[in-house]
PDBQT receptor file of N, H, CA, C and O in Angstrom, charges set to zero:
ATOM      1  N   MET A   1      10.074 123.319-244.220  1.00  0.00    +0.000 N 
ATOM      2  CA  MET A   1       9.567 124.787-243.403  1.00  0.00    +0.000 C 
ATOM      3  C   MET A   1       8.793 125.421-244.641  1.00  0.00    +0.000 C 
ATOM      4  O   MET A   1       8.956 125.141-245.828  1.00  0.00    +0.000 OA
ATOM      5  N   LYS A   2       7.877 126.379-244.061  1.00  0.00    +0.000 N 
ATOM      6  H   LYS A   2       7.744 126.607-243.097  1.00  0.00    +0.000 HD
ATOM      7  CA  LYS A   2       6.866 127.130-244.922  1.00  0.00    +0.000 C 
ATOM      8  C   LYS A   2       7.442 128.423-244.456  1.00  0.00    +0.000 C 
ATOM      9  O   LYS A   2       7.549 128.830-243.299  1.00  0.00    +0.000 OA
ATOM     10  N   ARG A   3       7.831 129.054-245.693  1.00  0.00    +0.000 N 
ATOM     11  H   ARG A   3       7.744 128.724-246.633  1.00  0.00    +0.000 HD
ATOM     12  CA  ARG A   3       7.979 130.552-245.601  1.00  0.00    +0.000 C 
ATOM     13  C   ARG A   3       6.941 131.424-245.610  1.00  0.00    +0.000 C 
ATOM     14  O   ARG A   3       5.981 131.099-246.309  1.00  0.00    +0.000 OA
ATOM     15  N   ILE A   4       6.877 132.560-244.946  1.00  0.00    +0.000 N 
ATOM     16  H   ILE A   4       7.657 132.824-244.378  1.00  0.00    +0.000 HD
ATOM     17  CA  ILE A   4       5.666 133.600-245.086  1.00  0.00    +0.000 C 
ATOM     18  C   ILE A   4       5.829 134.245-246.493  1.00  0.00    +0.000 C 
ATOM     19  O   ILE A   4       6.921 134.556-246.969  1.00  0.00    +0.000 OA
ATOM     20  N   ASN A   5       4.580 134.422-247.132  1.00  0.00    +0.000 N 
ATOM     21  H   ASN A   5       3.693 134.170-246.745  1.00  0.00    +0.000 HD
ATOM     22  CA  ASN A   5       4.559 134.996-248.570  1.00  0.00    +0.000 C 
ATOM     23  C   ASN A   5       4.205 136.583-248.136  1.00  0.00    +0.000 C 
ATOM     24  O   ASN A   5       3.028 136.887-247.942  1.00  0.00    +0.000 OA
ATOM     25  N   CYS A   6       5.168 137.478-248.007  1.00  0.00    +0.000 N 
ATOM     26  H   CYS A   6       6.124 137.231-248.165  1.00  0.00    +0.000 HD
ATOM     27  CA  CYS A   6       4.758 138.970-248.042  1.00  0.00    +0.000 C 
ATOM     28  C   CYS A   6       4.181 139.318-248.592  1.00  0.00    +0.000 C 
ATOM     29  O   CYS A   6       3.383 140.048-248.005  1.00  0.00    +0.000 OA
ATOM     30  N   ARG A   7       4.011 139.233-249.769  1.00  0.00    +0.000 N 
ATOM     31  H   ARG A   7       4.659 138.640-250.246  1.00  0.00    +0.000 HD
ATOM     32  CA  ARG A   7       2.756 139.786-250.683  1.00  0.00    +0.000 C 
ATOM     33  C   ARG A   7       1.361 139.465-250.561  1.00  0.00    +0.000 C 
ATOM     34  O   ARG A   7       0.491 140.041-251.214  1.00  0.00    +0.000 OA
ATOM     35  N   LYS A   8       1.094 138.362-249.561  1.00  0.00    +0.000 N 
ATOM     36  H   LYS A   8       1.800 137.893-249.030  1.00  0.00    +0.000 HD
ATOM     37  CA  LYS A   8      -0.253 138.202-249.158  1.00  0.00    +0.000 C 
ATOM     38  C   LYS A   8      -0.535 139.190-247.688  1.00  0.00    +0.000 C 
ATOM     39  O   LYS A   8      -1.626 139.255-247.122  1.00  0.00    +0.000 OA
ATOM     40  N   CYS A   9       0.786 139.954-247.226  1.00  0.00    +0.000 N 
ATOM     41  H   CYS A   9       1.673 139.901-247.686  1.00  0.00    +0.000 HD
ATOM     42  CA  CYS A   9       0.573 140.394-246.070  1.00  0.00    +0.000 C 
ATOM     43  C   CYS A   9      -0.078 142.047-246.017  1.00  0.00    +0.000 C 
ATOM     44  O   CYS A   9       0.333 142.711-246.969  1.00  0.00    +0.000 OA
ATOM     45  N   GLU A  10      -0.908 142.722-245.179  1.00  0.00    +0.000 N 
ATOM     46  H   GLU A  10      -1.242 142.182-244.406  1.00  0.00    +0.000 HD
ATOM     47  CA  GLU A  10      -1.152 144.022-245.193  1.00  0.00    +0.000 C 
ATOM     48  C   GLU A  10      -0.216 145.003-245.163  1.00  0.00    +0.000 C 
ATOM     49  O   GLU A  10      -0.391 146.101-245.693  1.00  0.00    +0.000 OA
ATOM     50  N   TYR A  11       1.044 144.593-244.414  1.00  0.00    +0.000 N 
ATOM     51  H   TYR A  11       1.186 143.701-243.984  1.00  0.00    +0.000 HD
ATOM     52  CA  TYR A  11       2.076 145.409-244.225  1.00  0.00    +0.000 C 
ATOM     53  C   TYR A  11       3.210 145.399-245.517  1.00  0.00    +0.000 C 
ATOM     54  O   TYR A  11       4.126 146.219-245.444  1.00  0.00    +0.000 OA
ATOM     55  N   TYR A  12       3.169 144.736-246.363  1.00  0.00    +0.000 N 
ATOM     56  H   TYR A  12       2.425 144.070-246.422  1.00  0.00    +0.000 HD
ATOM     57  CA  TYR A  12       4.182 144.743-247.577  1.00  0.00    +0.000 C 
ATOM     58  C   TYR A  12       3.392 145.648-248.741  1.00  0.00    +0.000 C 
ATOM     59  O   TYR A  12       2.226 145.775-249.114  1.00  0.00    +0.000 OA
ATOM     60  N   PHE A  13       4.651 146.186-249.089  1.00  0.00    +0.000 N 
ATOM     61  H   PHE A  13       5.599 146.083-248.786  1.00  0.00    +0.000 HD
ATOM     62  CA  PHE A  13       4.417 147.264-250.294  1.00  0.00    +0.000 C 
ATOM     63  C   PHE A  13       5.517 147.465-251.312  1.00  0.00    +0.000 C 
ATOM     64  O   PHE A  13       6.674 147.199-250.987  1.00  0.00    +0.000 OA
ATOM     65  N   VAL A  14       5.294 147.822-252.272  1.00  0.00    +0.000 N 
ATOM     66  H   VAL A  14       4.354 148.037-252.537  1.00  0.00    +0.000 HD
ATOM     67  CA  VAL A  14       6.550 147.767-253.531  1.00  0.00    +0.000 C 
ATOM     68  C   VAL A  14       6.935 149.211-253.716  1.00  0.00    +0.000 C 
ATOM     69  O   VAL A  14       6.130 150.135-253.835  1.00  0.00    +0.000 OA
ATOM     70  N   THR A  15       8.262 149.314-253.729  1.00  0.00    +0.000 N 
ATOM     71  H   THR A  15       8.916 148.564-253.632  1.00  0.00    +0.000 HD
ATOM     72  CA  THR A  15       8.630 150.524-253.642  1.00  0.00    +0.000 C 
ATOM     73  C   THR A  15       9.049 150.955-255.324  1.00  0.00    +0.000 C 
ATOM     74  O   THR A  15       8.964 150.205-256.297  1.00  0.00    +0.000 OA
ATOM     75  N   TRP A  16       9.548 152.483-255.306  1.00  0.00    +0.000 N 
ATOM     76  H   TRP A  16       9.617 153.092-254.516  1.00  0.00    +0.000 HD
ATOM     77  CA  TRP A  16       9.901 152.636-256.521  1.00  0.00    +0.000 C 
ATOM     78  C   TRP A  16      11.495 152.696-256.473  1.00  0.00    +0.000 C 
ATOM     79  O   TRP A  16      12.082 153.216-257.422  1.00  0.00    +0.000 OA
ATOM     80  N   GLU A  17      12.105 152.256-255.556  1.00  0.00    +0.000 N 
ATOM     81  H   GLU A  17      11.628 151.833-254.785  1.00  0.00    +0.000 HD
ATOM     82  CA  GLU A  17      13.574 152.219-255.366  1.00  0.00    +0.000 C 
ATOM     83  C   GLU A  17      14.179 150.852-256.447  1.00  0.00    +0.000 C 
ATOM     84  O   GLU A  17      14.004 149.691-256.078  1.00  0.00    +0.000 OA
ATOM     85  N   ALA A  18      14.768 151.112-257.556  1.00  0.00    +0.000 N 
ATOM     86  H   ALA A  18      14.910 152.055-257.855  1.00  0.00    +0.000 HD
ATOM     87  CA  ALA A  18      14.991 149.935-258.053  1.00  0.00    +0.000 C 
ATOM     88  C   ALA A  18      16.487 148.909-257.406  1.00  0.00    +0.000 C 
ATOM     89  O   ALA A  18      16.981 147.974-258.037  1.00  0.00    +0.000 OA
ATOM     90  N   ASN A  19      16.920 149.350-256.175  1.00  0.00    +0.000 N 
ATOM     91  H   ASN A  19      16.519 150.110-255.663  1.00  0.00    +0.000 HD
ATOM     92  CA  ASN A  19      17.784 148.687-255.347  1.00  0.00    +0.000 C 
ATOM     93  C   ASN A  19      17.259 148.261-254.145  1.00  0.00    +0.000 C 
ATOM     94  O   ASN A  19      17.883 147.562-253.348  1.00  0.00    +0.000 OA
ATOM     95  N   LYS A  20      15.787 148.782-253.940  1.00  0.00    +0.000 N 
ATOM     96  H   LYS A  20      15.279 149.350-254.587  1.00  0.00    +0.000 HD
ATOM     97  CA  LYS A  20      15.420 148.185-252.706  1.00  0.00    +0.000 C 
ATOM     98  C   LYS A  20      13.672 148.077-253.229  1.00  0.00    +0.000 C 
ATOM     99  O   LYS A  20      12.886 148.970-252.912  1.00  0.00    +0.000 OA
ATOM    100  N   PRO A  21      13.345 147.177-253.843  1.00  0.00    +0.000 N 
ATOM    101  CA  PRO A  21      11.895 147.036-254.621  1.00  0.00    +0.000 C 
ATOM    102  C   PRO A  21      11.093 146.565-253.282  1.00  0.00    +0.000 C 
ATOM    103  O   PRO A  21       9.908 146.840-253.472  1.00  0.00    +0.000 OA
ATOM    104  N   HIS A  22      11.221 146.133-252.363  1.00  0.00    +0.000 N 
ATOM    105  H   HIS A  22      12.183 145.909-252.208  1.00  0.00    +0.000 HD
ATOM    106  CA  HIS A  22      10.258 145.490-251.140  1.00  0.00    +0.000 C 
ATOM    107  C   HIS A  22      10.259 146.151-250.010  1.00  0.00    +0.000 C 
ATOM    108  O   HIS A  22      11.324 146.411-249.451  1.00  0.00    +0.000 OA
ATOM    109  N   GLY A  23       9.014 146.540-249.479  1.00  0.00    +0.000 N 
ATOM    110  H   GLY A  23       8.148 146.329-249.933  1.00  0.00    +0.000 HD
ATOM    111  CA  GLY A  23       8.907 146.998-248.084  1.00  0.00    +0.000 C 
ATOM    112  C   GLY A  23       7.877 146.568-247.252  1.00  0.00    +0.000 C 
ATOM    113  O   GLY A  23       6.866 145.936-247.561  1.00  0.00    +0.000 OA
ATOM    114  N   CYS A  24       8.296 147.042-245.994  1.00  0.00    +0.000 N 
ATOM    115  H   CYS A  24       9.117 147.555-245.743  1.00  0.00    +0.000 HD
ATOM    116  CA  CYS A  24       7.248 146.490-244.682  1.00  0.00    +0.000 C 
ATOM    117  C   CYS A  24       7.170 147.317-244.066  1.00  0.00    +0.000 C 
ATOM    118  O   CYS A  24       8.180 147.841-243.597  1.00  0.00    +0.000 OA
ATOM    119  N   LYS A  25       5.905 147.784-243.807  1.00  0.00    +0.000 N 
ATOM    120  H   LYS A  25       5.084 147.359-244.187  1.00  0.00    +0.000 HD
ATOM    121  CA  LYS A  25       5.401 149.174-242.978  1.00  0.00    +0.000 C 
ATOM    122  C   LYS A  25       5.198 148.774-241.850  1.00  0.00    +0.000 C 
ATOM    123  O   LYS A  25       4.888 149.725-241.133  1.00  0.00    +0.000 OA
ATOM    124  N   ALA A  26       5.220 147.575-241.170  1.00  0.00    +0.000 N 
ATOM    125  H   ALA A  26       5.471 146.802-241.753  1.00  0.00    +0.000 HD
ATOM    126  CA  ALA A  26       5.301 147.196-239.726  1.00  0.00    +0.000 C 
ATOM    127  C   ALA A  26       6.424 147.366-239.417  1.00  0.00    +0.000 C 
ATOM    128  O   ALA A  26       6.450 148.221-238.531  1.00  0.00    +0.000 OA
ATOM    129  N   TYR A  27       7.640 146.929-239.723  1.00  0.00    +0.000 N 
ATOM    130  H   TYR A  27       7.619 146.235-240.443  1.00  0.00    +0.000 HD
ATOM    131  CA  TYR A  27       8.655 147.047-239.417  1.00  0.00    +0.000 C 
ATOM    132  C   TYR A  27       9.543 148.143-239.696  1.00  0.00    +0.000 C 
ATOM    133  O   TYR A  27      10.466 148.592-239.017  1.00  0.00    +0.000 OA
ATOM    134  N   GLY A  28       9.043 148.535-240.954  1.00  0.00    +0.000 N 
ATOM    135  H   GLY A  28       8.293 148.171-241.506  1.00  0.00    +0.000 HD
ATOM    136  CA  GLY A  28       9.402 150.221-241.242  1.00  0.00    +0.000 C 
ATOM    137  C   GLY A  28      10.799 150.248-242.007  1.00  0.00    +0.000 C 
ATOM    138  O   GLY A  28      11.706 150.916-241.511  1.00  0.00    +0.000 OA
ATOM    139  N   PHE A  29      10.994 149.613-243.090  1.00  0.00    +0.000 N 
ATOM    140  H   PHE A  29      10.257 149.070-243.493  1.00  0.00    +0.000 HD
ATOM    141  CA  PHE A  29      12.176 149.208-244.021  1.00  0.00    +0.000 C 
ATOM    142  C   PHE A  29      11.985 148.723-245.402  1.00  0.00    +0.000 C 
ATOM    143  O   PHE A  29      11.020 148.064-245.789  1.00  0.00    +0.000 OA
ATOM    144  N   LYS A  30      13.208 149.191-246.263  1.00  0.00    +0.000 N 
ATOM    145  H   LYS A  30      13.992 149.727-245.949  1.00  0.00    +0.000 HD
ATOM    146  CA  LYS A  30      12.824 148.811-247.987  1.00  0.00    +0.000 C 
ATOM    147  C   LYS A  30      14.160 147.847-247.864  1.00  0.00    +0.000 C 
ATOM    148  O   LYS A  30      15.069 147.949-247.040  1.00  0.00    +0.000 OA
ATOM    149  N   SER A  31      14.032 147.007-248.788  1.00  0.00    +0.000 N 
ATOM    150  H   SER A  31      13.294 146.924-249.458  1.00  0.00    +0.000 HD
ATOM    151  CA  SER A  31      14.972 145.770-248.778  1.00  0.00    +0.000 C 
ATOM    152  C   SER A  31      14.903 145.215-250.242  1.00  0.00    +0.000 C 
ATOM    153  O   SER A  31      13.880 145.200-250.927  1.00  0.00    +0.000 OA
ATOM    154  N   PRO A  32      16.230 144.727-250.651  1.00  0.00    +0.000 N 
ATOM    155  CA  PRO A  32      16.375 144.054-251.775  1.00  0.00    +0.000 C 
ATOM    156  C   PRO A  32      16.006 142.760-251.899  1.00  0.00    +0.000 C 
ATOM    157  O   PRO A  32      16.191 142.089-252.915  1.00  0.00    +0.000 OA
ATOM    158  N   GLN A  33      15.397 142.315-250.721  1.00  0.00    +0.000 N 
ATOM    159  H   GLN A  33      15.247 142.860-249.896  1.00  0.00    +0.000 HD
ATOM    160  CA  GLN A  33      14.656 141.076-250.350  1.00  0.00    +0.000 C 
ATOM    161  C   GLN A  33      13.535 140.864-249.690  1.00  0.00    +0.000 C 
ATOM    162  O   GLN A  33      13.038 141.771-249.022  1.00  0.00    +0.000 OA
ATOM    163  N   ILE A  34      13.109 139.944-249.753  1.00  0.00    +0.000 N 
ATOM    164  H   ILE A  34      13.513 139.207-250.295  1.00  0.00    +0.000 HD
ATOM    165  CA  ILE A  34      11.506 140.037-249.240  1.00  0.00    +0.000 C 
ATOM    166  C   ILE A  34      11.619 140.001-247.885  1.00  0.00    +0.000 C 
ATOM    167  O   ILE A  34      12.281 139.139-247.307  1.00  0.00    +0.000 OA
ATOM    168  N   PRO A  35      10.973 140.947-247.283  1.00  0.00    +0.000 N 
ATOM    169  CA  PRO A  35      10.990 141.426-245.781  1.00  0.00    +0.000 C 
ATOM    170  C   PRO A  35      11.204 140.160-245.015  1.00  0.00    +0.000 C 
ATOM    171  O   PRO A  35      12.158 140.109-244.238  1.00  0.00    +0.000 OA
ATOM    172  N   SER A  36      10.316 139.012-245.175  1.00  0.00    +0.000 N 
ATOM    173  H   SER A  36       9.541 139.054-245.806  1.00  0.00    +0.000 HD
ATOM    174  CA  SER A  36      10.314 138.077-244.060  1.00  0.00    +0.000 C 
ATOM    175  C   SER A  36      11.618 137.352-244.046  1.00  0.00    +0.000 C 
ATOM    176  O   SER A  36      12.122 136.885-243.025  1.00  0.00    +0.000 OA
ATOM    177  N   LEU A  37      12.200 137.280-245.399  1.00  0.00    +0.000 N 
ATOM    178  H   LEU A  37      11.791 137.660-246.229  1.00  0.00    +0.000 HD
ATOM    179  CA  LEU A  37      13.378 136.777-245.251  1.00  0.00    +0.000 C 
ATOM    180  C   LEU A  37      14.574 137.643-244.591  1.00  0.00    +0.000 C 
ATOM    181  O   LEU A  37      15.608 137.175-244.115  1.00  0.00    +0.000 OA
ATOM    182  N   VAL A  38      14.294 138.691-244.648  1.00  0.00    +0.000 N 
ATOM    183  H   VAL A  38      13.454 139.071-245.035  1.00  0.00    +0.000 HD
ATOM    184  CA  VAL A  38      15.539 140.057-243.792  1.00  0.00    +0.000 C 
ATOM    185  C   VAL A  38      15.184 139.785-242.156  1.00  0.00    +0.000 C 
ATOM    186  O   VAL A  38      16.033 139.587-241.287  1.00  0.00    +0.000 OA
ATOM    187  N   VAL A  39      13.734 139.826-241.958  1.00  0.00    +0.000 N 
ATOM    188  H   VAL A  39      13.045 139.986-242.664  1.00  0.00    +0.000 HD
ATOM    189  CA  VAL A  39      13.397 139.597-240.547  1.00  0.00    +0.000 C 
ATOM    190  C   VAL A  39      14.030 138.088-240.248  1.00  0.00    +0.000 C 
ATOM    191  O   VAL A  39      14.727 138.223-239.242  1.00  0.00    +0.000 OA
ATOM    192  N   PHE A  40      14.063 137.171-240.547  1.00  0.00    +0.000 N 
ATOM    193  H   PHE A  40      13.496 137.061-241.364  1.00  0.00    +0.000 HD
ATOM    194  CA  PHE A  40      14.319 135.868-240.406  1.00  0.00    +0.000 C 
ATOM    195  C   PHE A  40      15.662 135.696-240.322  1.00  0.00    +0.000 C 
ATOM    196  O   PHE A  40      16.087 135.074-239.348  1.00  0.00    +0.000 OA
ATOM    197  N   GLN A  41      16.517 136.166-241.232  1.00  0.00    +0.000 N 
ATOM    198  H   GLN A  41      16.172 136.672-242.022  1.00  0.00    +0.000 HD
ATOM    199  CA  GLN A  41      18.034 136.435-241.302  1.00  0.00    +0.000 C 
ATOM    200  C   GLN A  41      18.536 137.150-240.068  1.00  0.00    +0.000 C 
ATOM    201  O   GLN A  41      19.541 136.737-239.489  1.00  0.00    +0.000 OA
ATOM    202  N   SER A  42      17.836 138.260-239.628  1.00  0.00    +0.000 N 
ATOM    203  H   SER A  42      17.020 138.595-240.099  1.00  0.00    +0.000 HD
ATOM    204  CA  SER A  42      18.551 139.235-238.521  1.00  0.00    +0.000 C 
ATOM    205  C   SER A  42      18.051 138.619-237.224  1.00  0.00    +0.000 C 
ATOM    206  O   SER A  42      18.770 138.775-236.237  1.00  0.00    +0.000 OA
ATOM    207  N   SER A  43      16.946 137.959-237.095  1.00  0.00    +0.000 N 
ATOM    208  H   SER A  43      16.362 137.832-237.897  1.00  0.00    +0.000 HD
ATOM    209  CA  SER A  43      16.432 137.571-235.701  1.00  0.00    +0.000 C 
ATOM    210  C   SER A  43      16.492 136.164-235.557  1.00  0.00    +0.000 C 
ATOM    211  O   SER A  43      16.606 135.687-234.427  1.00  0.00    +0.000 OA
ATOM    212  N   GLY A  44      16.417 135.294-236.760  1.00  0.00    +0.000 N 
ATOM    213  H   GLY A  44      16.325 135.681-237.677  1.00  0.00    +0.000 HD
ATOM    214  CA  GLY A  44      16.251 133.818-236.399  1.00  0.00    +0.000 C 
ATOM    215  C   GLY A  44      14.907 133.336-236.261  1.00  0.00    +0.000 C 
ATOM    216  O   GLY A  44      14.632 132.159-236.032  1.00  0.00    +0.000 OA
ATOM    217  N   SER A  45      13.945 134.406-236.424  1.00  0.00    +0.000 N 
ATOM    218  H   SER A  45      14.169 135.363-236.610  1.00  0.00    +0.000 HD
ATOM    219  CA  SER A  45      12.668 133.749-236.012  1.00  0.00    +0.000 C 
ATOM    220  C   SER A  45      11.848 134.407-237.341  1.00  0.00    +0.000 C 
ATOM    221  O   SER A  45      12.028 135.493-237.891  1.00  0.00    +0.000 OA
ATOM    222  N   ASP A  46      10.825 133.273-237.660  1.00  0.00    +0.000 N 
ATOM    223  H   ASP A  46      10.679 132.390-237.213  1.00  0.00    +0.000 HD
ATOM    224  CA  ASP A  46       9.809 133.980-238.541  1.00  0.00    +0.000 C 
ATOM    225  C   ASP A  46       9.040 135.531-238.128  1.00  0.00    +0.000 C 
ATOM    226  O   ASP A  46       8.859 135.943-236.982  1.00  0.00    +0.000 OA
ATOM    227  N   CYS A  47       8.709 136.140-239.246  1.00  0.00    +0.000 N 
ATOM    228  H   CYS A  47       8.856 135.806-240.177  1.00  0.00    +0.000 HD
ATOM    229  CA  CYS A  47       7.910 137.489-239.016  1.00  0.00    +0.000 C 
ATOM    230  C   CYS A  47       6.595 137.286-237.905  1.00  0.00    +0.000 C 
ATOM    231  O   CYS A  47       5.756 136.403-238.076  1.00  0.00    +0.000 OA
ATOM    232  N   SER A  48       6.563 138.078-236.947  1.00  0.00    +0.000 N 
ATOM    233  H   SER A  48       7.245 138.796-236.808  1.00  0.00    +0.000 HD
ATOM    234  CA  SER A  48       5.403 138.059-235.864  1.00  0.00    +0.000 C 
ATOM    235  C   SER A  48       4.365 138.848-236.583  1.00  0.00    +0.000 C 
ATOM    236  O   SER A  48       3.178 138.534-236.492  1.00  0.00    +0.000 OA
ATOM    237  N   MET A  49       4.788 139.912-237.329  1.00  0.00    +0.000 N 
ATOM    238  H   MET A  49       5.752 140.167-237.403  1.00  0.00    +0.000 HD
ATOM    239  CA  MET A  49       3.909 141.026-237.729  1.00  0.00    +0.000 C 
ATOM    240  C   MET A  49       2.802 140.754-238.864  1.00  0.00    +0.000 C 
ATOM    241  O   MET A  49       1.888 141.499-239.220  1.00  0.00    +0.000 OA
ATOM    242  N   PHE A  50       3.148 139.463-239.334  1.00  0.00    +0.000 N 
ATOM    243  H   PHE A  50       3.890 138.859-239.045  1.00  0.00    +0.000 HD
ATOM    244  CA  PHE A  50       2.378 139.143-240.547  1.00  0.00    +0.000 C 
ATOM    245  C   PHE A  50       0.704 139.114-240.599  1.00  0.00    +0.000 C 
ATOM    246  O   PHE A  50       0.130 138.282-239.896  1.00  0.00    +0.000 OA
ATOM    247  N   LYS A  51       0.115 139.803-241.230  1.00  0.00    +0.000 N 
ATOM    248  H   LYS A  51       0.580 140.480-241.801  1.00  0.00    +0.000 HD
ATOM    249  CA  LYS A  51      -1.671 140.133-241.188  1.00  0.00    +0.000 C 
ATOM    250  C   LYS A  51      -2.070 139.578-242.506  1.00  0.00    +0.000 C 
ATOM    251  O   LYS A  51      -1.875 140.273-243.503  1.00  0.00    +0.000 OA
ATOM    252  N   GLN A  52      -2.495 138.646-242.596  1.00  0.00    +0.000 N 
ATOM    253  H   GLN A  52      -2.653 138.081-241.786  1.00  0.00    +0.000 HD
ATOM    254  CA  GLN A  52      -3.356 138.369-244.280  1.00  0.00    +0.000 C 
ATOM    255  C   GLN A  52      -4.190 139.679-244.748  1.00  0.00    +0.000 C 
ATOM    256  O   GLN A  52      -4.833 140.435-244.020  1.00  0.00    +0.000 OA
ATOM    257  N   LYS A  53      -3.979 139.763-246.424  1.00  0.00    +0.000 N 
ATOM    258  H   LYS A  53      -3.457 139.149-247.015  1.00  0.00    +0.000 HD
ATOM    259  CA  LYS A  53      -4.589 140.818-246.353  1.00  0.00    +0.000 C 
ATOM    260  C   LYS A  53      -6.344 140.443-246.547  1.00  0.00    +0.000 C 
ATOM    261  O   LYS A  53      -6.697 139.300-246.837  1.00  0.00    +0.000 OA
ATOM    262  N   THR A  54      -7.207 141.421-246.369  1.00  0.00    +0.000 N 
ATOM    263  H   THR A  54      -6.920 142.349-246.134  1.00  0.00    +0.000 HD
ATOM    264  CA  THR A  54      -8.429 140.881-246.451  1.00  0.00    +0.000 C 
ATOM    265  C   THR A  54      -8.613 141.555-247.881  1.00  0.00    +0.000 C 
ATOM    266  O   THR A  54      -7.997 142.527-248.317  1.00  0.00    +0.000 OA
ATOM    267  N   MET A  55      -9.790 140.674-248.622  1.00  0.00    +0.000 N 
ATOM    268  H   MET A  55     -10.291 139.884-248.267  1.00  0.00    +0.000 HD
ATOM    269  CA  MET A  55     -10.104 141.008-250.020  1.00  0.00    +0.000 C 
ATOM    270  C   MET A  55     -11.391 141.899-249.678  1.00  0.00    +0.000 C 
ATOM    271  O   MET A  55     -12.196 141.640-248.784  1.00  0.00    +0.000 OA
ATOM    272  N   ALA A  56     -11.447 143.172-250.690  1.00  0.00    +0.000 N 
ATOM    273  H   ALA A  56     -10.792 143.382-251.416  1.00  0.00    +0.000 HD
ATOM    274  CA  ALA A  56     -12.390 143.730-251.043  1.00  0.00    +0.000 C 
ATOM    275  C   ALA A  56     -13.654 143.268-251.608  1.00  0.00    +0.000 C 
ATOM    276  O   ALA A  56     -13.697 142.810-252.750  1.00  0.00    +0.000 OA
ATOM    277  N   LYS A  57     -14.692 143.369-250.859  1.00  0.00    +0.000 N 
ATOM    278  H   LYS A  57     -14.657 143.741-249.932  1.00  0.00    +0.000 HD
ATOM    279  CA  LYS A  57     -15.928 142.691-251.671  1.00  0.00    +0.000 C 
ATOM    280  C   LYS A  57     -16.790 143.649-252.417  1.00  0.00    +0.000 C 
ATOM    281  O   LYS A  57     -17.753 143.237-253.064  1.00  0.00    +0.000 OA
TER     282      LYS A  57
């Protein structure tokens, strides 16, 4: 089973909060875990909001 890598998603961000270092702009939350794991644990489905980051040229 392949997991979604949030660090490659446009909606992922790193917070300044030590107890919640990972954030998701699409779902609007911060978490101590990678957002895709939180989404999977709460819904039983993989994240449907993943959007691959585009590289600047």
